[in-house]
PLY file of the C-alpha trace (Angstrom):
ply
format ascii 1.0
element vertex 406
property float x
property float y
property float z
element edge 405
property int vertex1
property int vertex2
end_header
0.00 0.00 0.00
1.23 3.50 -0.84
1.70 5.92 2.06
0.70 9.07 0.25
1.50 12.71 0.93
-0.67 15.70 0.12
0.41 18.06 -2.69
1.30 20.67 -0.08
3.48 18.19 1.77
5.25 17.24 -1.45
6.05 20.86 -2.28
7.30 21.42 1.27
9.45 18.29 0.93
10.95 19.63 -2.30
11.72 22.91 -0.57
13.43 21.23 2.38
15.32 18.46 0.55
16.64 20.38 -2.45
18.57 23.65 -2.72
19.48 25.91 -5.65
22.24 24.08 -7.47
22.28 25.34 -11.04
25.13 27.83 -10.60
25.54 31.12 -12.46
26.91 32.07 -15.85
27.05 35.33 -17.80
25.46 35.54 -21.24
25.06 38.32 -23.76
21.96 40.48 -23.79
20.65 38.78 -26.93
21.15 35.30 -25.42
19.40 36.14 -22.14
15.84 35.83 -23.44
13.92 33.16 -21.49
16.74 32.57 -19.01
16.41 32.76 -15.21
18.02 35.85 -13.70
20.61 34.83 -11.09
20.80 38.09 -9.12
18.93 41.35 -8.60
19.74 43.96 -11.24
19.98 47.56 -10.04
20.58 50.65 -12.15
23.82 52.60 -11.84
22.64 55.66 -13.74
19.62 57.81 -14.47
17.26 56.81 -17.32
16.65 59.17 -18.93
19.64 61.27 -17.92
17.89 64.50 -18.89
14.43 66.06 -18.80
12.67 64.88 -21.95
9.67 65.90 -24.03
6.99 63.35 -24.92
5.54 65.49 -27.75
6.54 67.84 -30.53
5.95 71.34 -29.22
7.35 74.18 -27.18
9.03 74.10 -23.78
7.57 76.76 -21.52
7.18 77.85 -17.95
3.63 76.75 -17.20
2.76 79.97 -15.39
3.46 81.93 -18.57
0.51 80.15 -20.25
-2.09 80.34 -17.49
-5.42 81.73 -18.66
-4.70 81.63 -22.38
-7.48 80.63 -24.82
-8.12 80.45 -28.56
-9.43 84.02 -28.38
-6.68 85.33 -26.13
-3.53 83.27 -26.75
-0.33 83.65 -24.77
2.22 85.16 -27.14
5.79 84.14 -26.32
8.99 85.03 -28.18
10.73 81.95 -29.63
14.08 81.79 -27.87
15.50 78.92 -29.95
15.26 75.25 -30.82
16.58 72.00 -29.34
17.61 69.49 -32.00
17.00 65.76 -31.63
19.98 63.93 -30.16
21.51 67.12 -28.79
21.45 68.63 -25.34
19.66 71.81 -24.37
22.64 74.16 -24.31
20.83 77.17 -22.86
18.14 77.62 -20.17
14.69 78.94 -20.94
14.20 82.61 -20.22
11.01 83.75 -18.43
8.06 84.54 -20.73
9.72 82.87 -23.74
9.52 79.41 -25.33
11.86 76.94 -27.00
10.93 74.44 -29.73
11.55 70.78 -28.78
10.90 67.51 -30.67
9.38 64.32 -29.25
12.10 62.68 -27.17
14.22 65.81 -27.22
15.89 67.43 -24.22
13.87 70.05 -22.33
15.98 73.06 -21.34
16.49 74.11 -17.77
13.91 76.55 -16.47
11.08 74.88 -18.40
8.55 72.83 -16.46
6.13 71.77 -19.21
5.76 71.32 -22.96
2.82 72.58 -25.02
1.80 70.33 -27.93
2.33 71.74 -31.40
-1.42 71.38 -32.09
-2.19 74.11 -29.52
0.27 76.64 -30.93
0.63 78.94 -33.92
3.86 80.30 -35.39
3.16 83.92 -36.33
6.28 84.12 -38.48
7.64 87.16 -36.65
9.61 85.28 -34.02
6.68 84.77 -31.68
4.52 81.72 -30.92
0.86 81.88 -29.96
-0.31 79.34 -27.36
-4.04 78.69 -27.12
-4.15 76.13 -24.29
-2.57 76.59 -20.89
-0.07 74.03 -19.66
0.21 72.39 -16.26
3.57 71.89 -14.54
5.09 68.58 -15.65
2.77 68.23 -18.64
4.18 66.26 -21.61
7.51 65.72 -19.88
9.56 62.88 -18.47
11.91 64.18 -15.82
15.45 62.95 -15.22
15.28 59.68 -13.30
11.48 59.32 -13.65
12.07 55.84 -15.10
15.27 54.67 -13.42
17.68 56.14 -10.90
20.96 54.81 -9.42
20.31 52.02 -6.95
16.79 51.24 -8.14
16.24 47.47 -8.55
14.60 46.97 -11.93
14.63 43.16 -12.13
14.46 40.65 -9.29
16.48 37.48 -8.98
14.56 34.41 -10.16
12.49 36.07 -12.87
12.39 34.57 -16.35
13.67 37.27 -18.67
11.15 38.50 -21.24
11.61 40.71 -24.28
10.63 43.78 -22.25
13.17 42.81 -19.60
15.85 42.67 -22.30
14.83 46.19 -23.27
15.15 47.38 -19.67
18.63 45.83 -19.41
19.64 47.54 -22.64
18.40 50.87 -21.29
20.78 50.69 -18.32
23.68 49.35 -20.35
23.78 45.78 -18.95
25.11 43.79 -21.90
26.36 40.81 -19.85
23.59 39.22 -17.83
23.97 36.83 -14.85
21.65 33.86 -15.36
21.21 30.41 -13.84
23.05 27.73 -15.78
20.75 25.49 -17.76
19.98 22.18 -16.11
20.16 18.92 -18.02
17.33 16.50 -17.37
17.28 12.87 -18.45
13.99 11.30 -19.60
13.46 7.52 -19.62
10.28 5.71 -20.64
9.69 2.19 -19.32
7.34 -0.58 -20.37
7.23 -3.73 -22.51
4.23 -2.32 -24.37
5.89 0.86 -25.64
7.15 1.55 -29.16
8.57 4.82 -30.55
6.08 7.29 -32.07
7.26 6.52 -35.62
6.49 2.80 -35.25
3.07 1.30 -36.01
2.01 -0.50 -32.80
1.45 -4.22 -32.91
-1.04 -6.19 -30.81
-0.89 -5.02 -27.20
1.50 -2.18 -28.00
1.11 1.62 -27.75
3.26 4.50 -28.89
5.47 6.22 -26.31
3.68 9.50 -25.62
5.47 10.57 -22.46
9.01 11.02 -23.79
8.14 13.60 -26.47
5.59 15.29 -24.22
8.01 15.59 -21.32
10.83 16.71 -23.60
8.59 19.47 -24.98
7.49 20.60 -21.50
11.03 20.65 -20.15
12.47 22.42 -23.18
9.77 25.10 -22.91
10.71 25.45 -19.24
14.28 26.28 -20.23
16.27 23.12 -19.52
18.28 20.81 -21.73
16.86 17.33 -22.22
18.54 14.01 -22.94
16.03 11.42 -24.11
17.28 7.94 -23.20
14.49 6.23 -25.09
12.42 3.22 -24.09
13.60 0.54 -21.65
11.69 -2.71 -21.26
10.56 -3.92 -17.84
13.92 -5.42 -16.96
15.38 -4.26 -13.66
19.01 -4.82 -14.70
18.65 -2.89 -17.97
16.69 -0.09 -16.31
19.25 0.19 -13.52
22.05 0.54 -16.07
20.14 3.28 -17.88
19.36 5.19 -14.67
22.99 5.00 -13.53
24.10 6.38 -16.90
21.51 9.17 -16.76
22.43 10.16 -13.20
26.05 10.46 -14.27
25.19 12.73 -17.20
22.27 14.80 -15.91
21.21 17.11 -13.08
17.87 15.31 -12.66
16.28 12.15 -14.04
12.64 11.36 -14.85
11.30 7.83 -15.34
7.78 7.46 -16.68
5.97 4.20 -16.09
6.88 1.56 -13.53
5.80 3.67 -10.56
2.73 1.70 -9.49
2.84 -1.27 -7.15
3.50 -4.39 -9.24
5.87 -7.29 -9.76
7.56 -5.81 -12.83
7.61 -2.24 -11.56
11.21 -1.76 -10.48
11.43 2.05 -10.53
10.90 2.41 -6.78
13.58 -0.15 -5.93
16.04 1.39 -8.36
15.51 4.95 -7.09
15.91 3.76 -3.50
19.13 1.93 -4.42
20.58 5.13 -5.91
20.35 7.08 -2.66
17.28 8.12 -0.70
13.61 7.39 -1.33
11.66 10.47 -0.23
8.11 9.51 -1.15
5.99 6.96 -3.02
2.50 8.21 -3.54
0.73 11.58 -3.68
-2.89 12.20 -2.73
-3.91 13.48 -6.16
-5.90 12.25 -9.12
-4.47 11.59 -11.64
-0.90 10.88 -10.52
-1.15 9.04 -7.21
1.72 6.49 -7.77
4.50 9.07 -8.06
8.01 8.49 -6.68
10.57 11.04 -5.54
14.11 10.26 -4.45
17.59 11.64 -4.78
21.06 10.42 -5.64
23.35 12.76 -3.75
21.84 16.15 -4.54
20.27 15.02 -7.82
16.51 14.42 -7.87
15.06 11.22 -9.33
11.34 11.08 -10.08
9.18 8.17 -11.12
6.14 9.40 -13.03
2.98 7.42 -13.79
2.88 5.87 -17.25
-0.52 7.30 -18.13
0.15 10.50 -20.14
-2.39 12.78 -18.44
-1.11 11.71 -15.03
2.49 12.23 -16.16
1.54 15.69 -17.46
-0.04 16.81 -14.20
2.77 15.43 -12.04
5.27 17.28 -14.22
3.31 20.55 -14.02
2.63 20.32 -10.30
5.87 18.87 -8.95
8.63 18.31 -11.52
8.71 21.91 -12.75
8.63 23.36 -9.21
11.48 20.98 -8.32
13.54 22.14 -11.29
12.58 25.72 -10.46
13.94 25.16 -6.96
17.26 23.96 -8.39
17.38 27.06 -10.63
16.12 29.43 -7.89
13.37 30.43 -10.30
10.21 32.36 -9.47
7.38 29.84 -9.90
4.43 32.22 -9.61
1.61 30.77 -11.71
-0.81 32.78 -13.87
-4.39 32.08 -12.82
-7.78 33.45 -13.85
-11.21 33.25 -12.26
-13.85 31.40 -14.26
-17.21 29.73 -13.81
-17.49 26.01 -14.47
-19.91 25.06 -17.24
-21.07 21.76 -15.74
-20.98 19.89 -12.46
-17.92 17.75 -11.71
-17.76 15.02 -9.10
-14.58 14.21 -7.15
-13.08 11.48 -5.00
-13.02 12.45 -1.36
-9.49 12.37 0.07
-7.50 13.23 -3.05
-6.95 16.56 -4.79
-8.39 16.10 -8.27
-7.11 17.97 -11.33
-9.06 18.59 -14.52
-8.06 20.15 -17.82
-10.47 22.67 -19.28
-11.16 24.83 -22.28
-11.81 28.52 -21.69
-14.48 30.59 -23.41
-15.58 34.21 -23.01
-19.38 34.37 -23.01
-21.36 37.55 -22.32
-18.43 39.07 -20.45
-17.90 35.99 -18.26
-15.02 33.51 -18.52
-16.42 29.99 -18.75
-14.36 26.84 -18.01
-15.47 23.72 -19.86
-14.07 20.57 -18.15
-12.46 18.12 -20.54
-13.63 14.64 -19.68
-11.35 11.64 -20.03
-9.25 9.08 -18.25
-5.59 9.52 -17.36
-4.46 7.20 -20.15
-6.07 9.29 -22.87
-3.57 11.89 -24.03
-6.09 13.61 -26.31
-7.81 15.00 -23.21
-4.88 17.43 -23.00
-5.12 18.58 -26.61
-6.79 21.97 -26.87
-6.78 22.58 -23.12
-6.22 26.19 -22.10
-5.71 25.47 -18.42
-6.55 23.27 -15.48
-8.32 23.55 -12.14
-8.20 21.62 -8.89
-10.97 20.21 -6.73
-9.68 20.07 -3.17
-9.18 16.78 -1.37
-11.94 17.57 1.14
-14.48 18.44 -1.56
-16.81 15.91 -3.18
-17.33 17.94 -6.33
-18.34 21.27 -7.82
-21.79 22.36 -9.01
-22.41 23.98 -12.37
-21.67 27.70 -12.22
-19.20 27.40 -9.34
-16.39 29.95 -9.36
-12.97 28.32 -9.80
-9.35 29.36 -10.21
-7.89 28.14 -13.51
-4.14 27.88 -13.98
-3.33 28.93 -17.53
-1.31 26.45 -19.60
-1.85 27.75 -23.15
1.52 28.07 -24.84
3.23 25.36 -22.75
0 1
1 2
2 3
3 4
4 5
5 6
6 7
7 8
8 9
9 10
10 11
11 12
12 13
13 14
14 15
15 16
16 17
17 18
18 19
19 20
20 21
21 22
22 23
23 24
24 25
25 26
26 27
27 28
28 29
29 30
30 31
31 32
32 33
33 34
34 35
35 36
36 37
37 38
38 39
39 40
40 41
41 42
42 43
43 44
44 45
45 46
46 47
47 48
48 49
49 50
50 51
51 52
52 53
53 54
54 55
55 56
56 57
57 58
58 59
59 60
60 61
61 62
62 63
63 64
64 65
65 66
66 67
67 68
68 69
69 70
70 71
71 72
72 73
73 74
74 75
75 76
76 77
77 78
78 79
79 80
80 81
81 82
82 83
83 84
84 85
85 86
86 87
87 88
88 89
89 90
90 91
91 92
92 93
93 94
94 95
95 96
96 97
97 98
98 99
99 100
100 101
101 102
102 103
103 104
104 105
105 106
106 107
107 108
108 109
109 110
110 111
111 112
112 113
113 114
114 115
115 116
116 117
117 118
118 119
119 120
120 121
121 122
122 123
123 124
124 125
125 126
126 127
127 128
128 129
129 130
130 131
131 132
132 133
133 134
134 135
135 136
136 137
137 138
138 139
139 140
140 141
141 142
142 143
143 144
144 145
145 146
146 147
147 148
148 149
149 150
150 151
151 152
152 153
153 154
154 155
155 156
156 157
157 158
158 159
159 160
160 161
161 162
162 163
163 164
164 165
165 166
166 167
167 168
168 169
169 170
170 171
171 172
172 173
173 174
174 175
175 176
176 177
177 178
178 179
179 180
180 181
181 182
182 183
183 184
184 185
185 186
186 187
187 188
188 189
189 190
190 191
191 192
192 193
193 194
194 195
195 196
196 197
197 198
198 199
199 200
200 201
201 202
202 203
203 204
204 205
205 206
206 207
207 208
208 209
209 210
210 211
211 212
212 213
213 214
214 215
215 216
216 217
217 218
218 219
219 220
220 221
221 222
222 223
223 224
224 225
225 226
226 227
227 228
228 229
229 230
230 231
231 232
232 233
233 234
234 235
235 236
236 237
237 238
238 239
239 240
240 241
241 242
242 243
243 244
244 245
245 246
246 247
247 248
248 249
249 250
250 251
251 252
252 253
253 254
254 255
255 256
256 257
257 258
258 259
259 260
260 261
261 262
262 263
263 264
264 265
265 266
266 267
267 268
268 269
269 270
270 271
271 272
272 273
273 274
274 275
275 276
276 277
277 278
278 279
279 280
280 281
281 282
282 283
283 284
284 285
285 286
286 287
287 288
288 289
289 290
290 291
291 292
292 293
293 294
294 295
295 296
296 297
297 298
298 299
299 300
300 301
301 302
302 303
303 304
304 305
305 306
306 307
307 308
308 309
309 310
310 311
311 312
312 313
313 314
314 315
315 316
316 317
317 318
318 319
319 320
320 321
321 322
322 323
323 324
324 325
325 326
326 327
327 328
328 329
329 330
330 331
331 332
332 333
333 334
334 335
335 336
336 337
337 338
338 339
339 340
340 341
341 342
342 343
343 344
344 345
345 346
346 347
347 348
348 349
349 350
350 351
351 352
352 353
353 354
354 355
355 356
356 357
357 358
358 359
359 360
360 361
361 362
362 363
363 364
364 365
365 366
366 367
367 368
368 369
369 370
370 371
371 372
372 373
373 374
374 375
375 376
376 377
377 378
378 379
379 380
380 381
381 382
382 383
383 384
384 385
385 386
386 387
387 388
388 389
389 390
390 391
391 392
392 393
393 394
394 395
395 396
396 397
397 398
398 399
399 400
400 401
401 402
402 403
403 404
404 405
């Protein structure tokens, strides 16, 4: 009999048994996309380093425009012009104006910029302004965006395209990131054949290896696929030993349930420490976690949907722990389109499709058993029914974890 742990206990076990171990390397700005930031990044300069206009127009002292209208414009002598890409070499005199382009430097003494649309050039060296300006209007002040010492990116974040832009803005062209982990994937079972092979009687294609490889690659780790191993304890042990020597973590799918031929638990225990065998979830109950030294070894259920959920819920957080990665999930609130029953005592996970209907987000549960991989196809997310809940009625409000794009 399996002595199961709750999902919360498993995550706490991962936190206590494993520590960040990926190490740090420096990569170029263009190679940092999608990598995990290894340290906080703080600015060492002001961005922008000058007061800047956000419109084409005229830099003014706001008080010199108060009360002006179309009928009674403020008429200000044009003191000069600031060219794009050049500094403002002279301060603004009282009751005068200076032409500035969008993105151009605003001269000292000016506290606002009037848009070109609200001005008229009289051709005699004066500018008419028909709309009064407020202090700070149409301007970005020095350091409004970034100032020395300001932390702009936190350790553990996965760098996005906008993050790359922020790093470029402060001149960080070498970026400290967590080294990529290498994860070994092994499928076990006498019934498995590679995806390119037509299955014979009693055989099925190996779904888990390509699915896991895709999930792990999208997560930002390197994957070594060790292929299919039949239910032979000696052969499987040899493959696991090889994978442990070459990888930072190893995943076995299949062979995790209680059975005569299922050797995964014995092999993982022989490699070091067996931490758990069984999680109180559906699907995915017969999951194994152990470690060889500091390297995690996980035995995943053979059924693809169960393997998918165990990977999402536990494998990726485990790898995130090793990489010191922020694992905040993106969730949305939705209403369930039909009632769903649940087994009391186990947290139950369901894939769902999402639909906007009359301004409400609707979650349509995708029905199917854990061996049917097509139940994952087209899913936009998943939701959980708690272990102390016997089901959800139609229309119940649920939290859906988004998986589209995995």
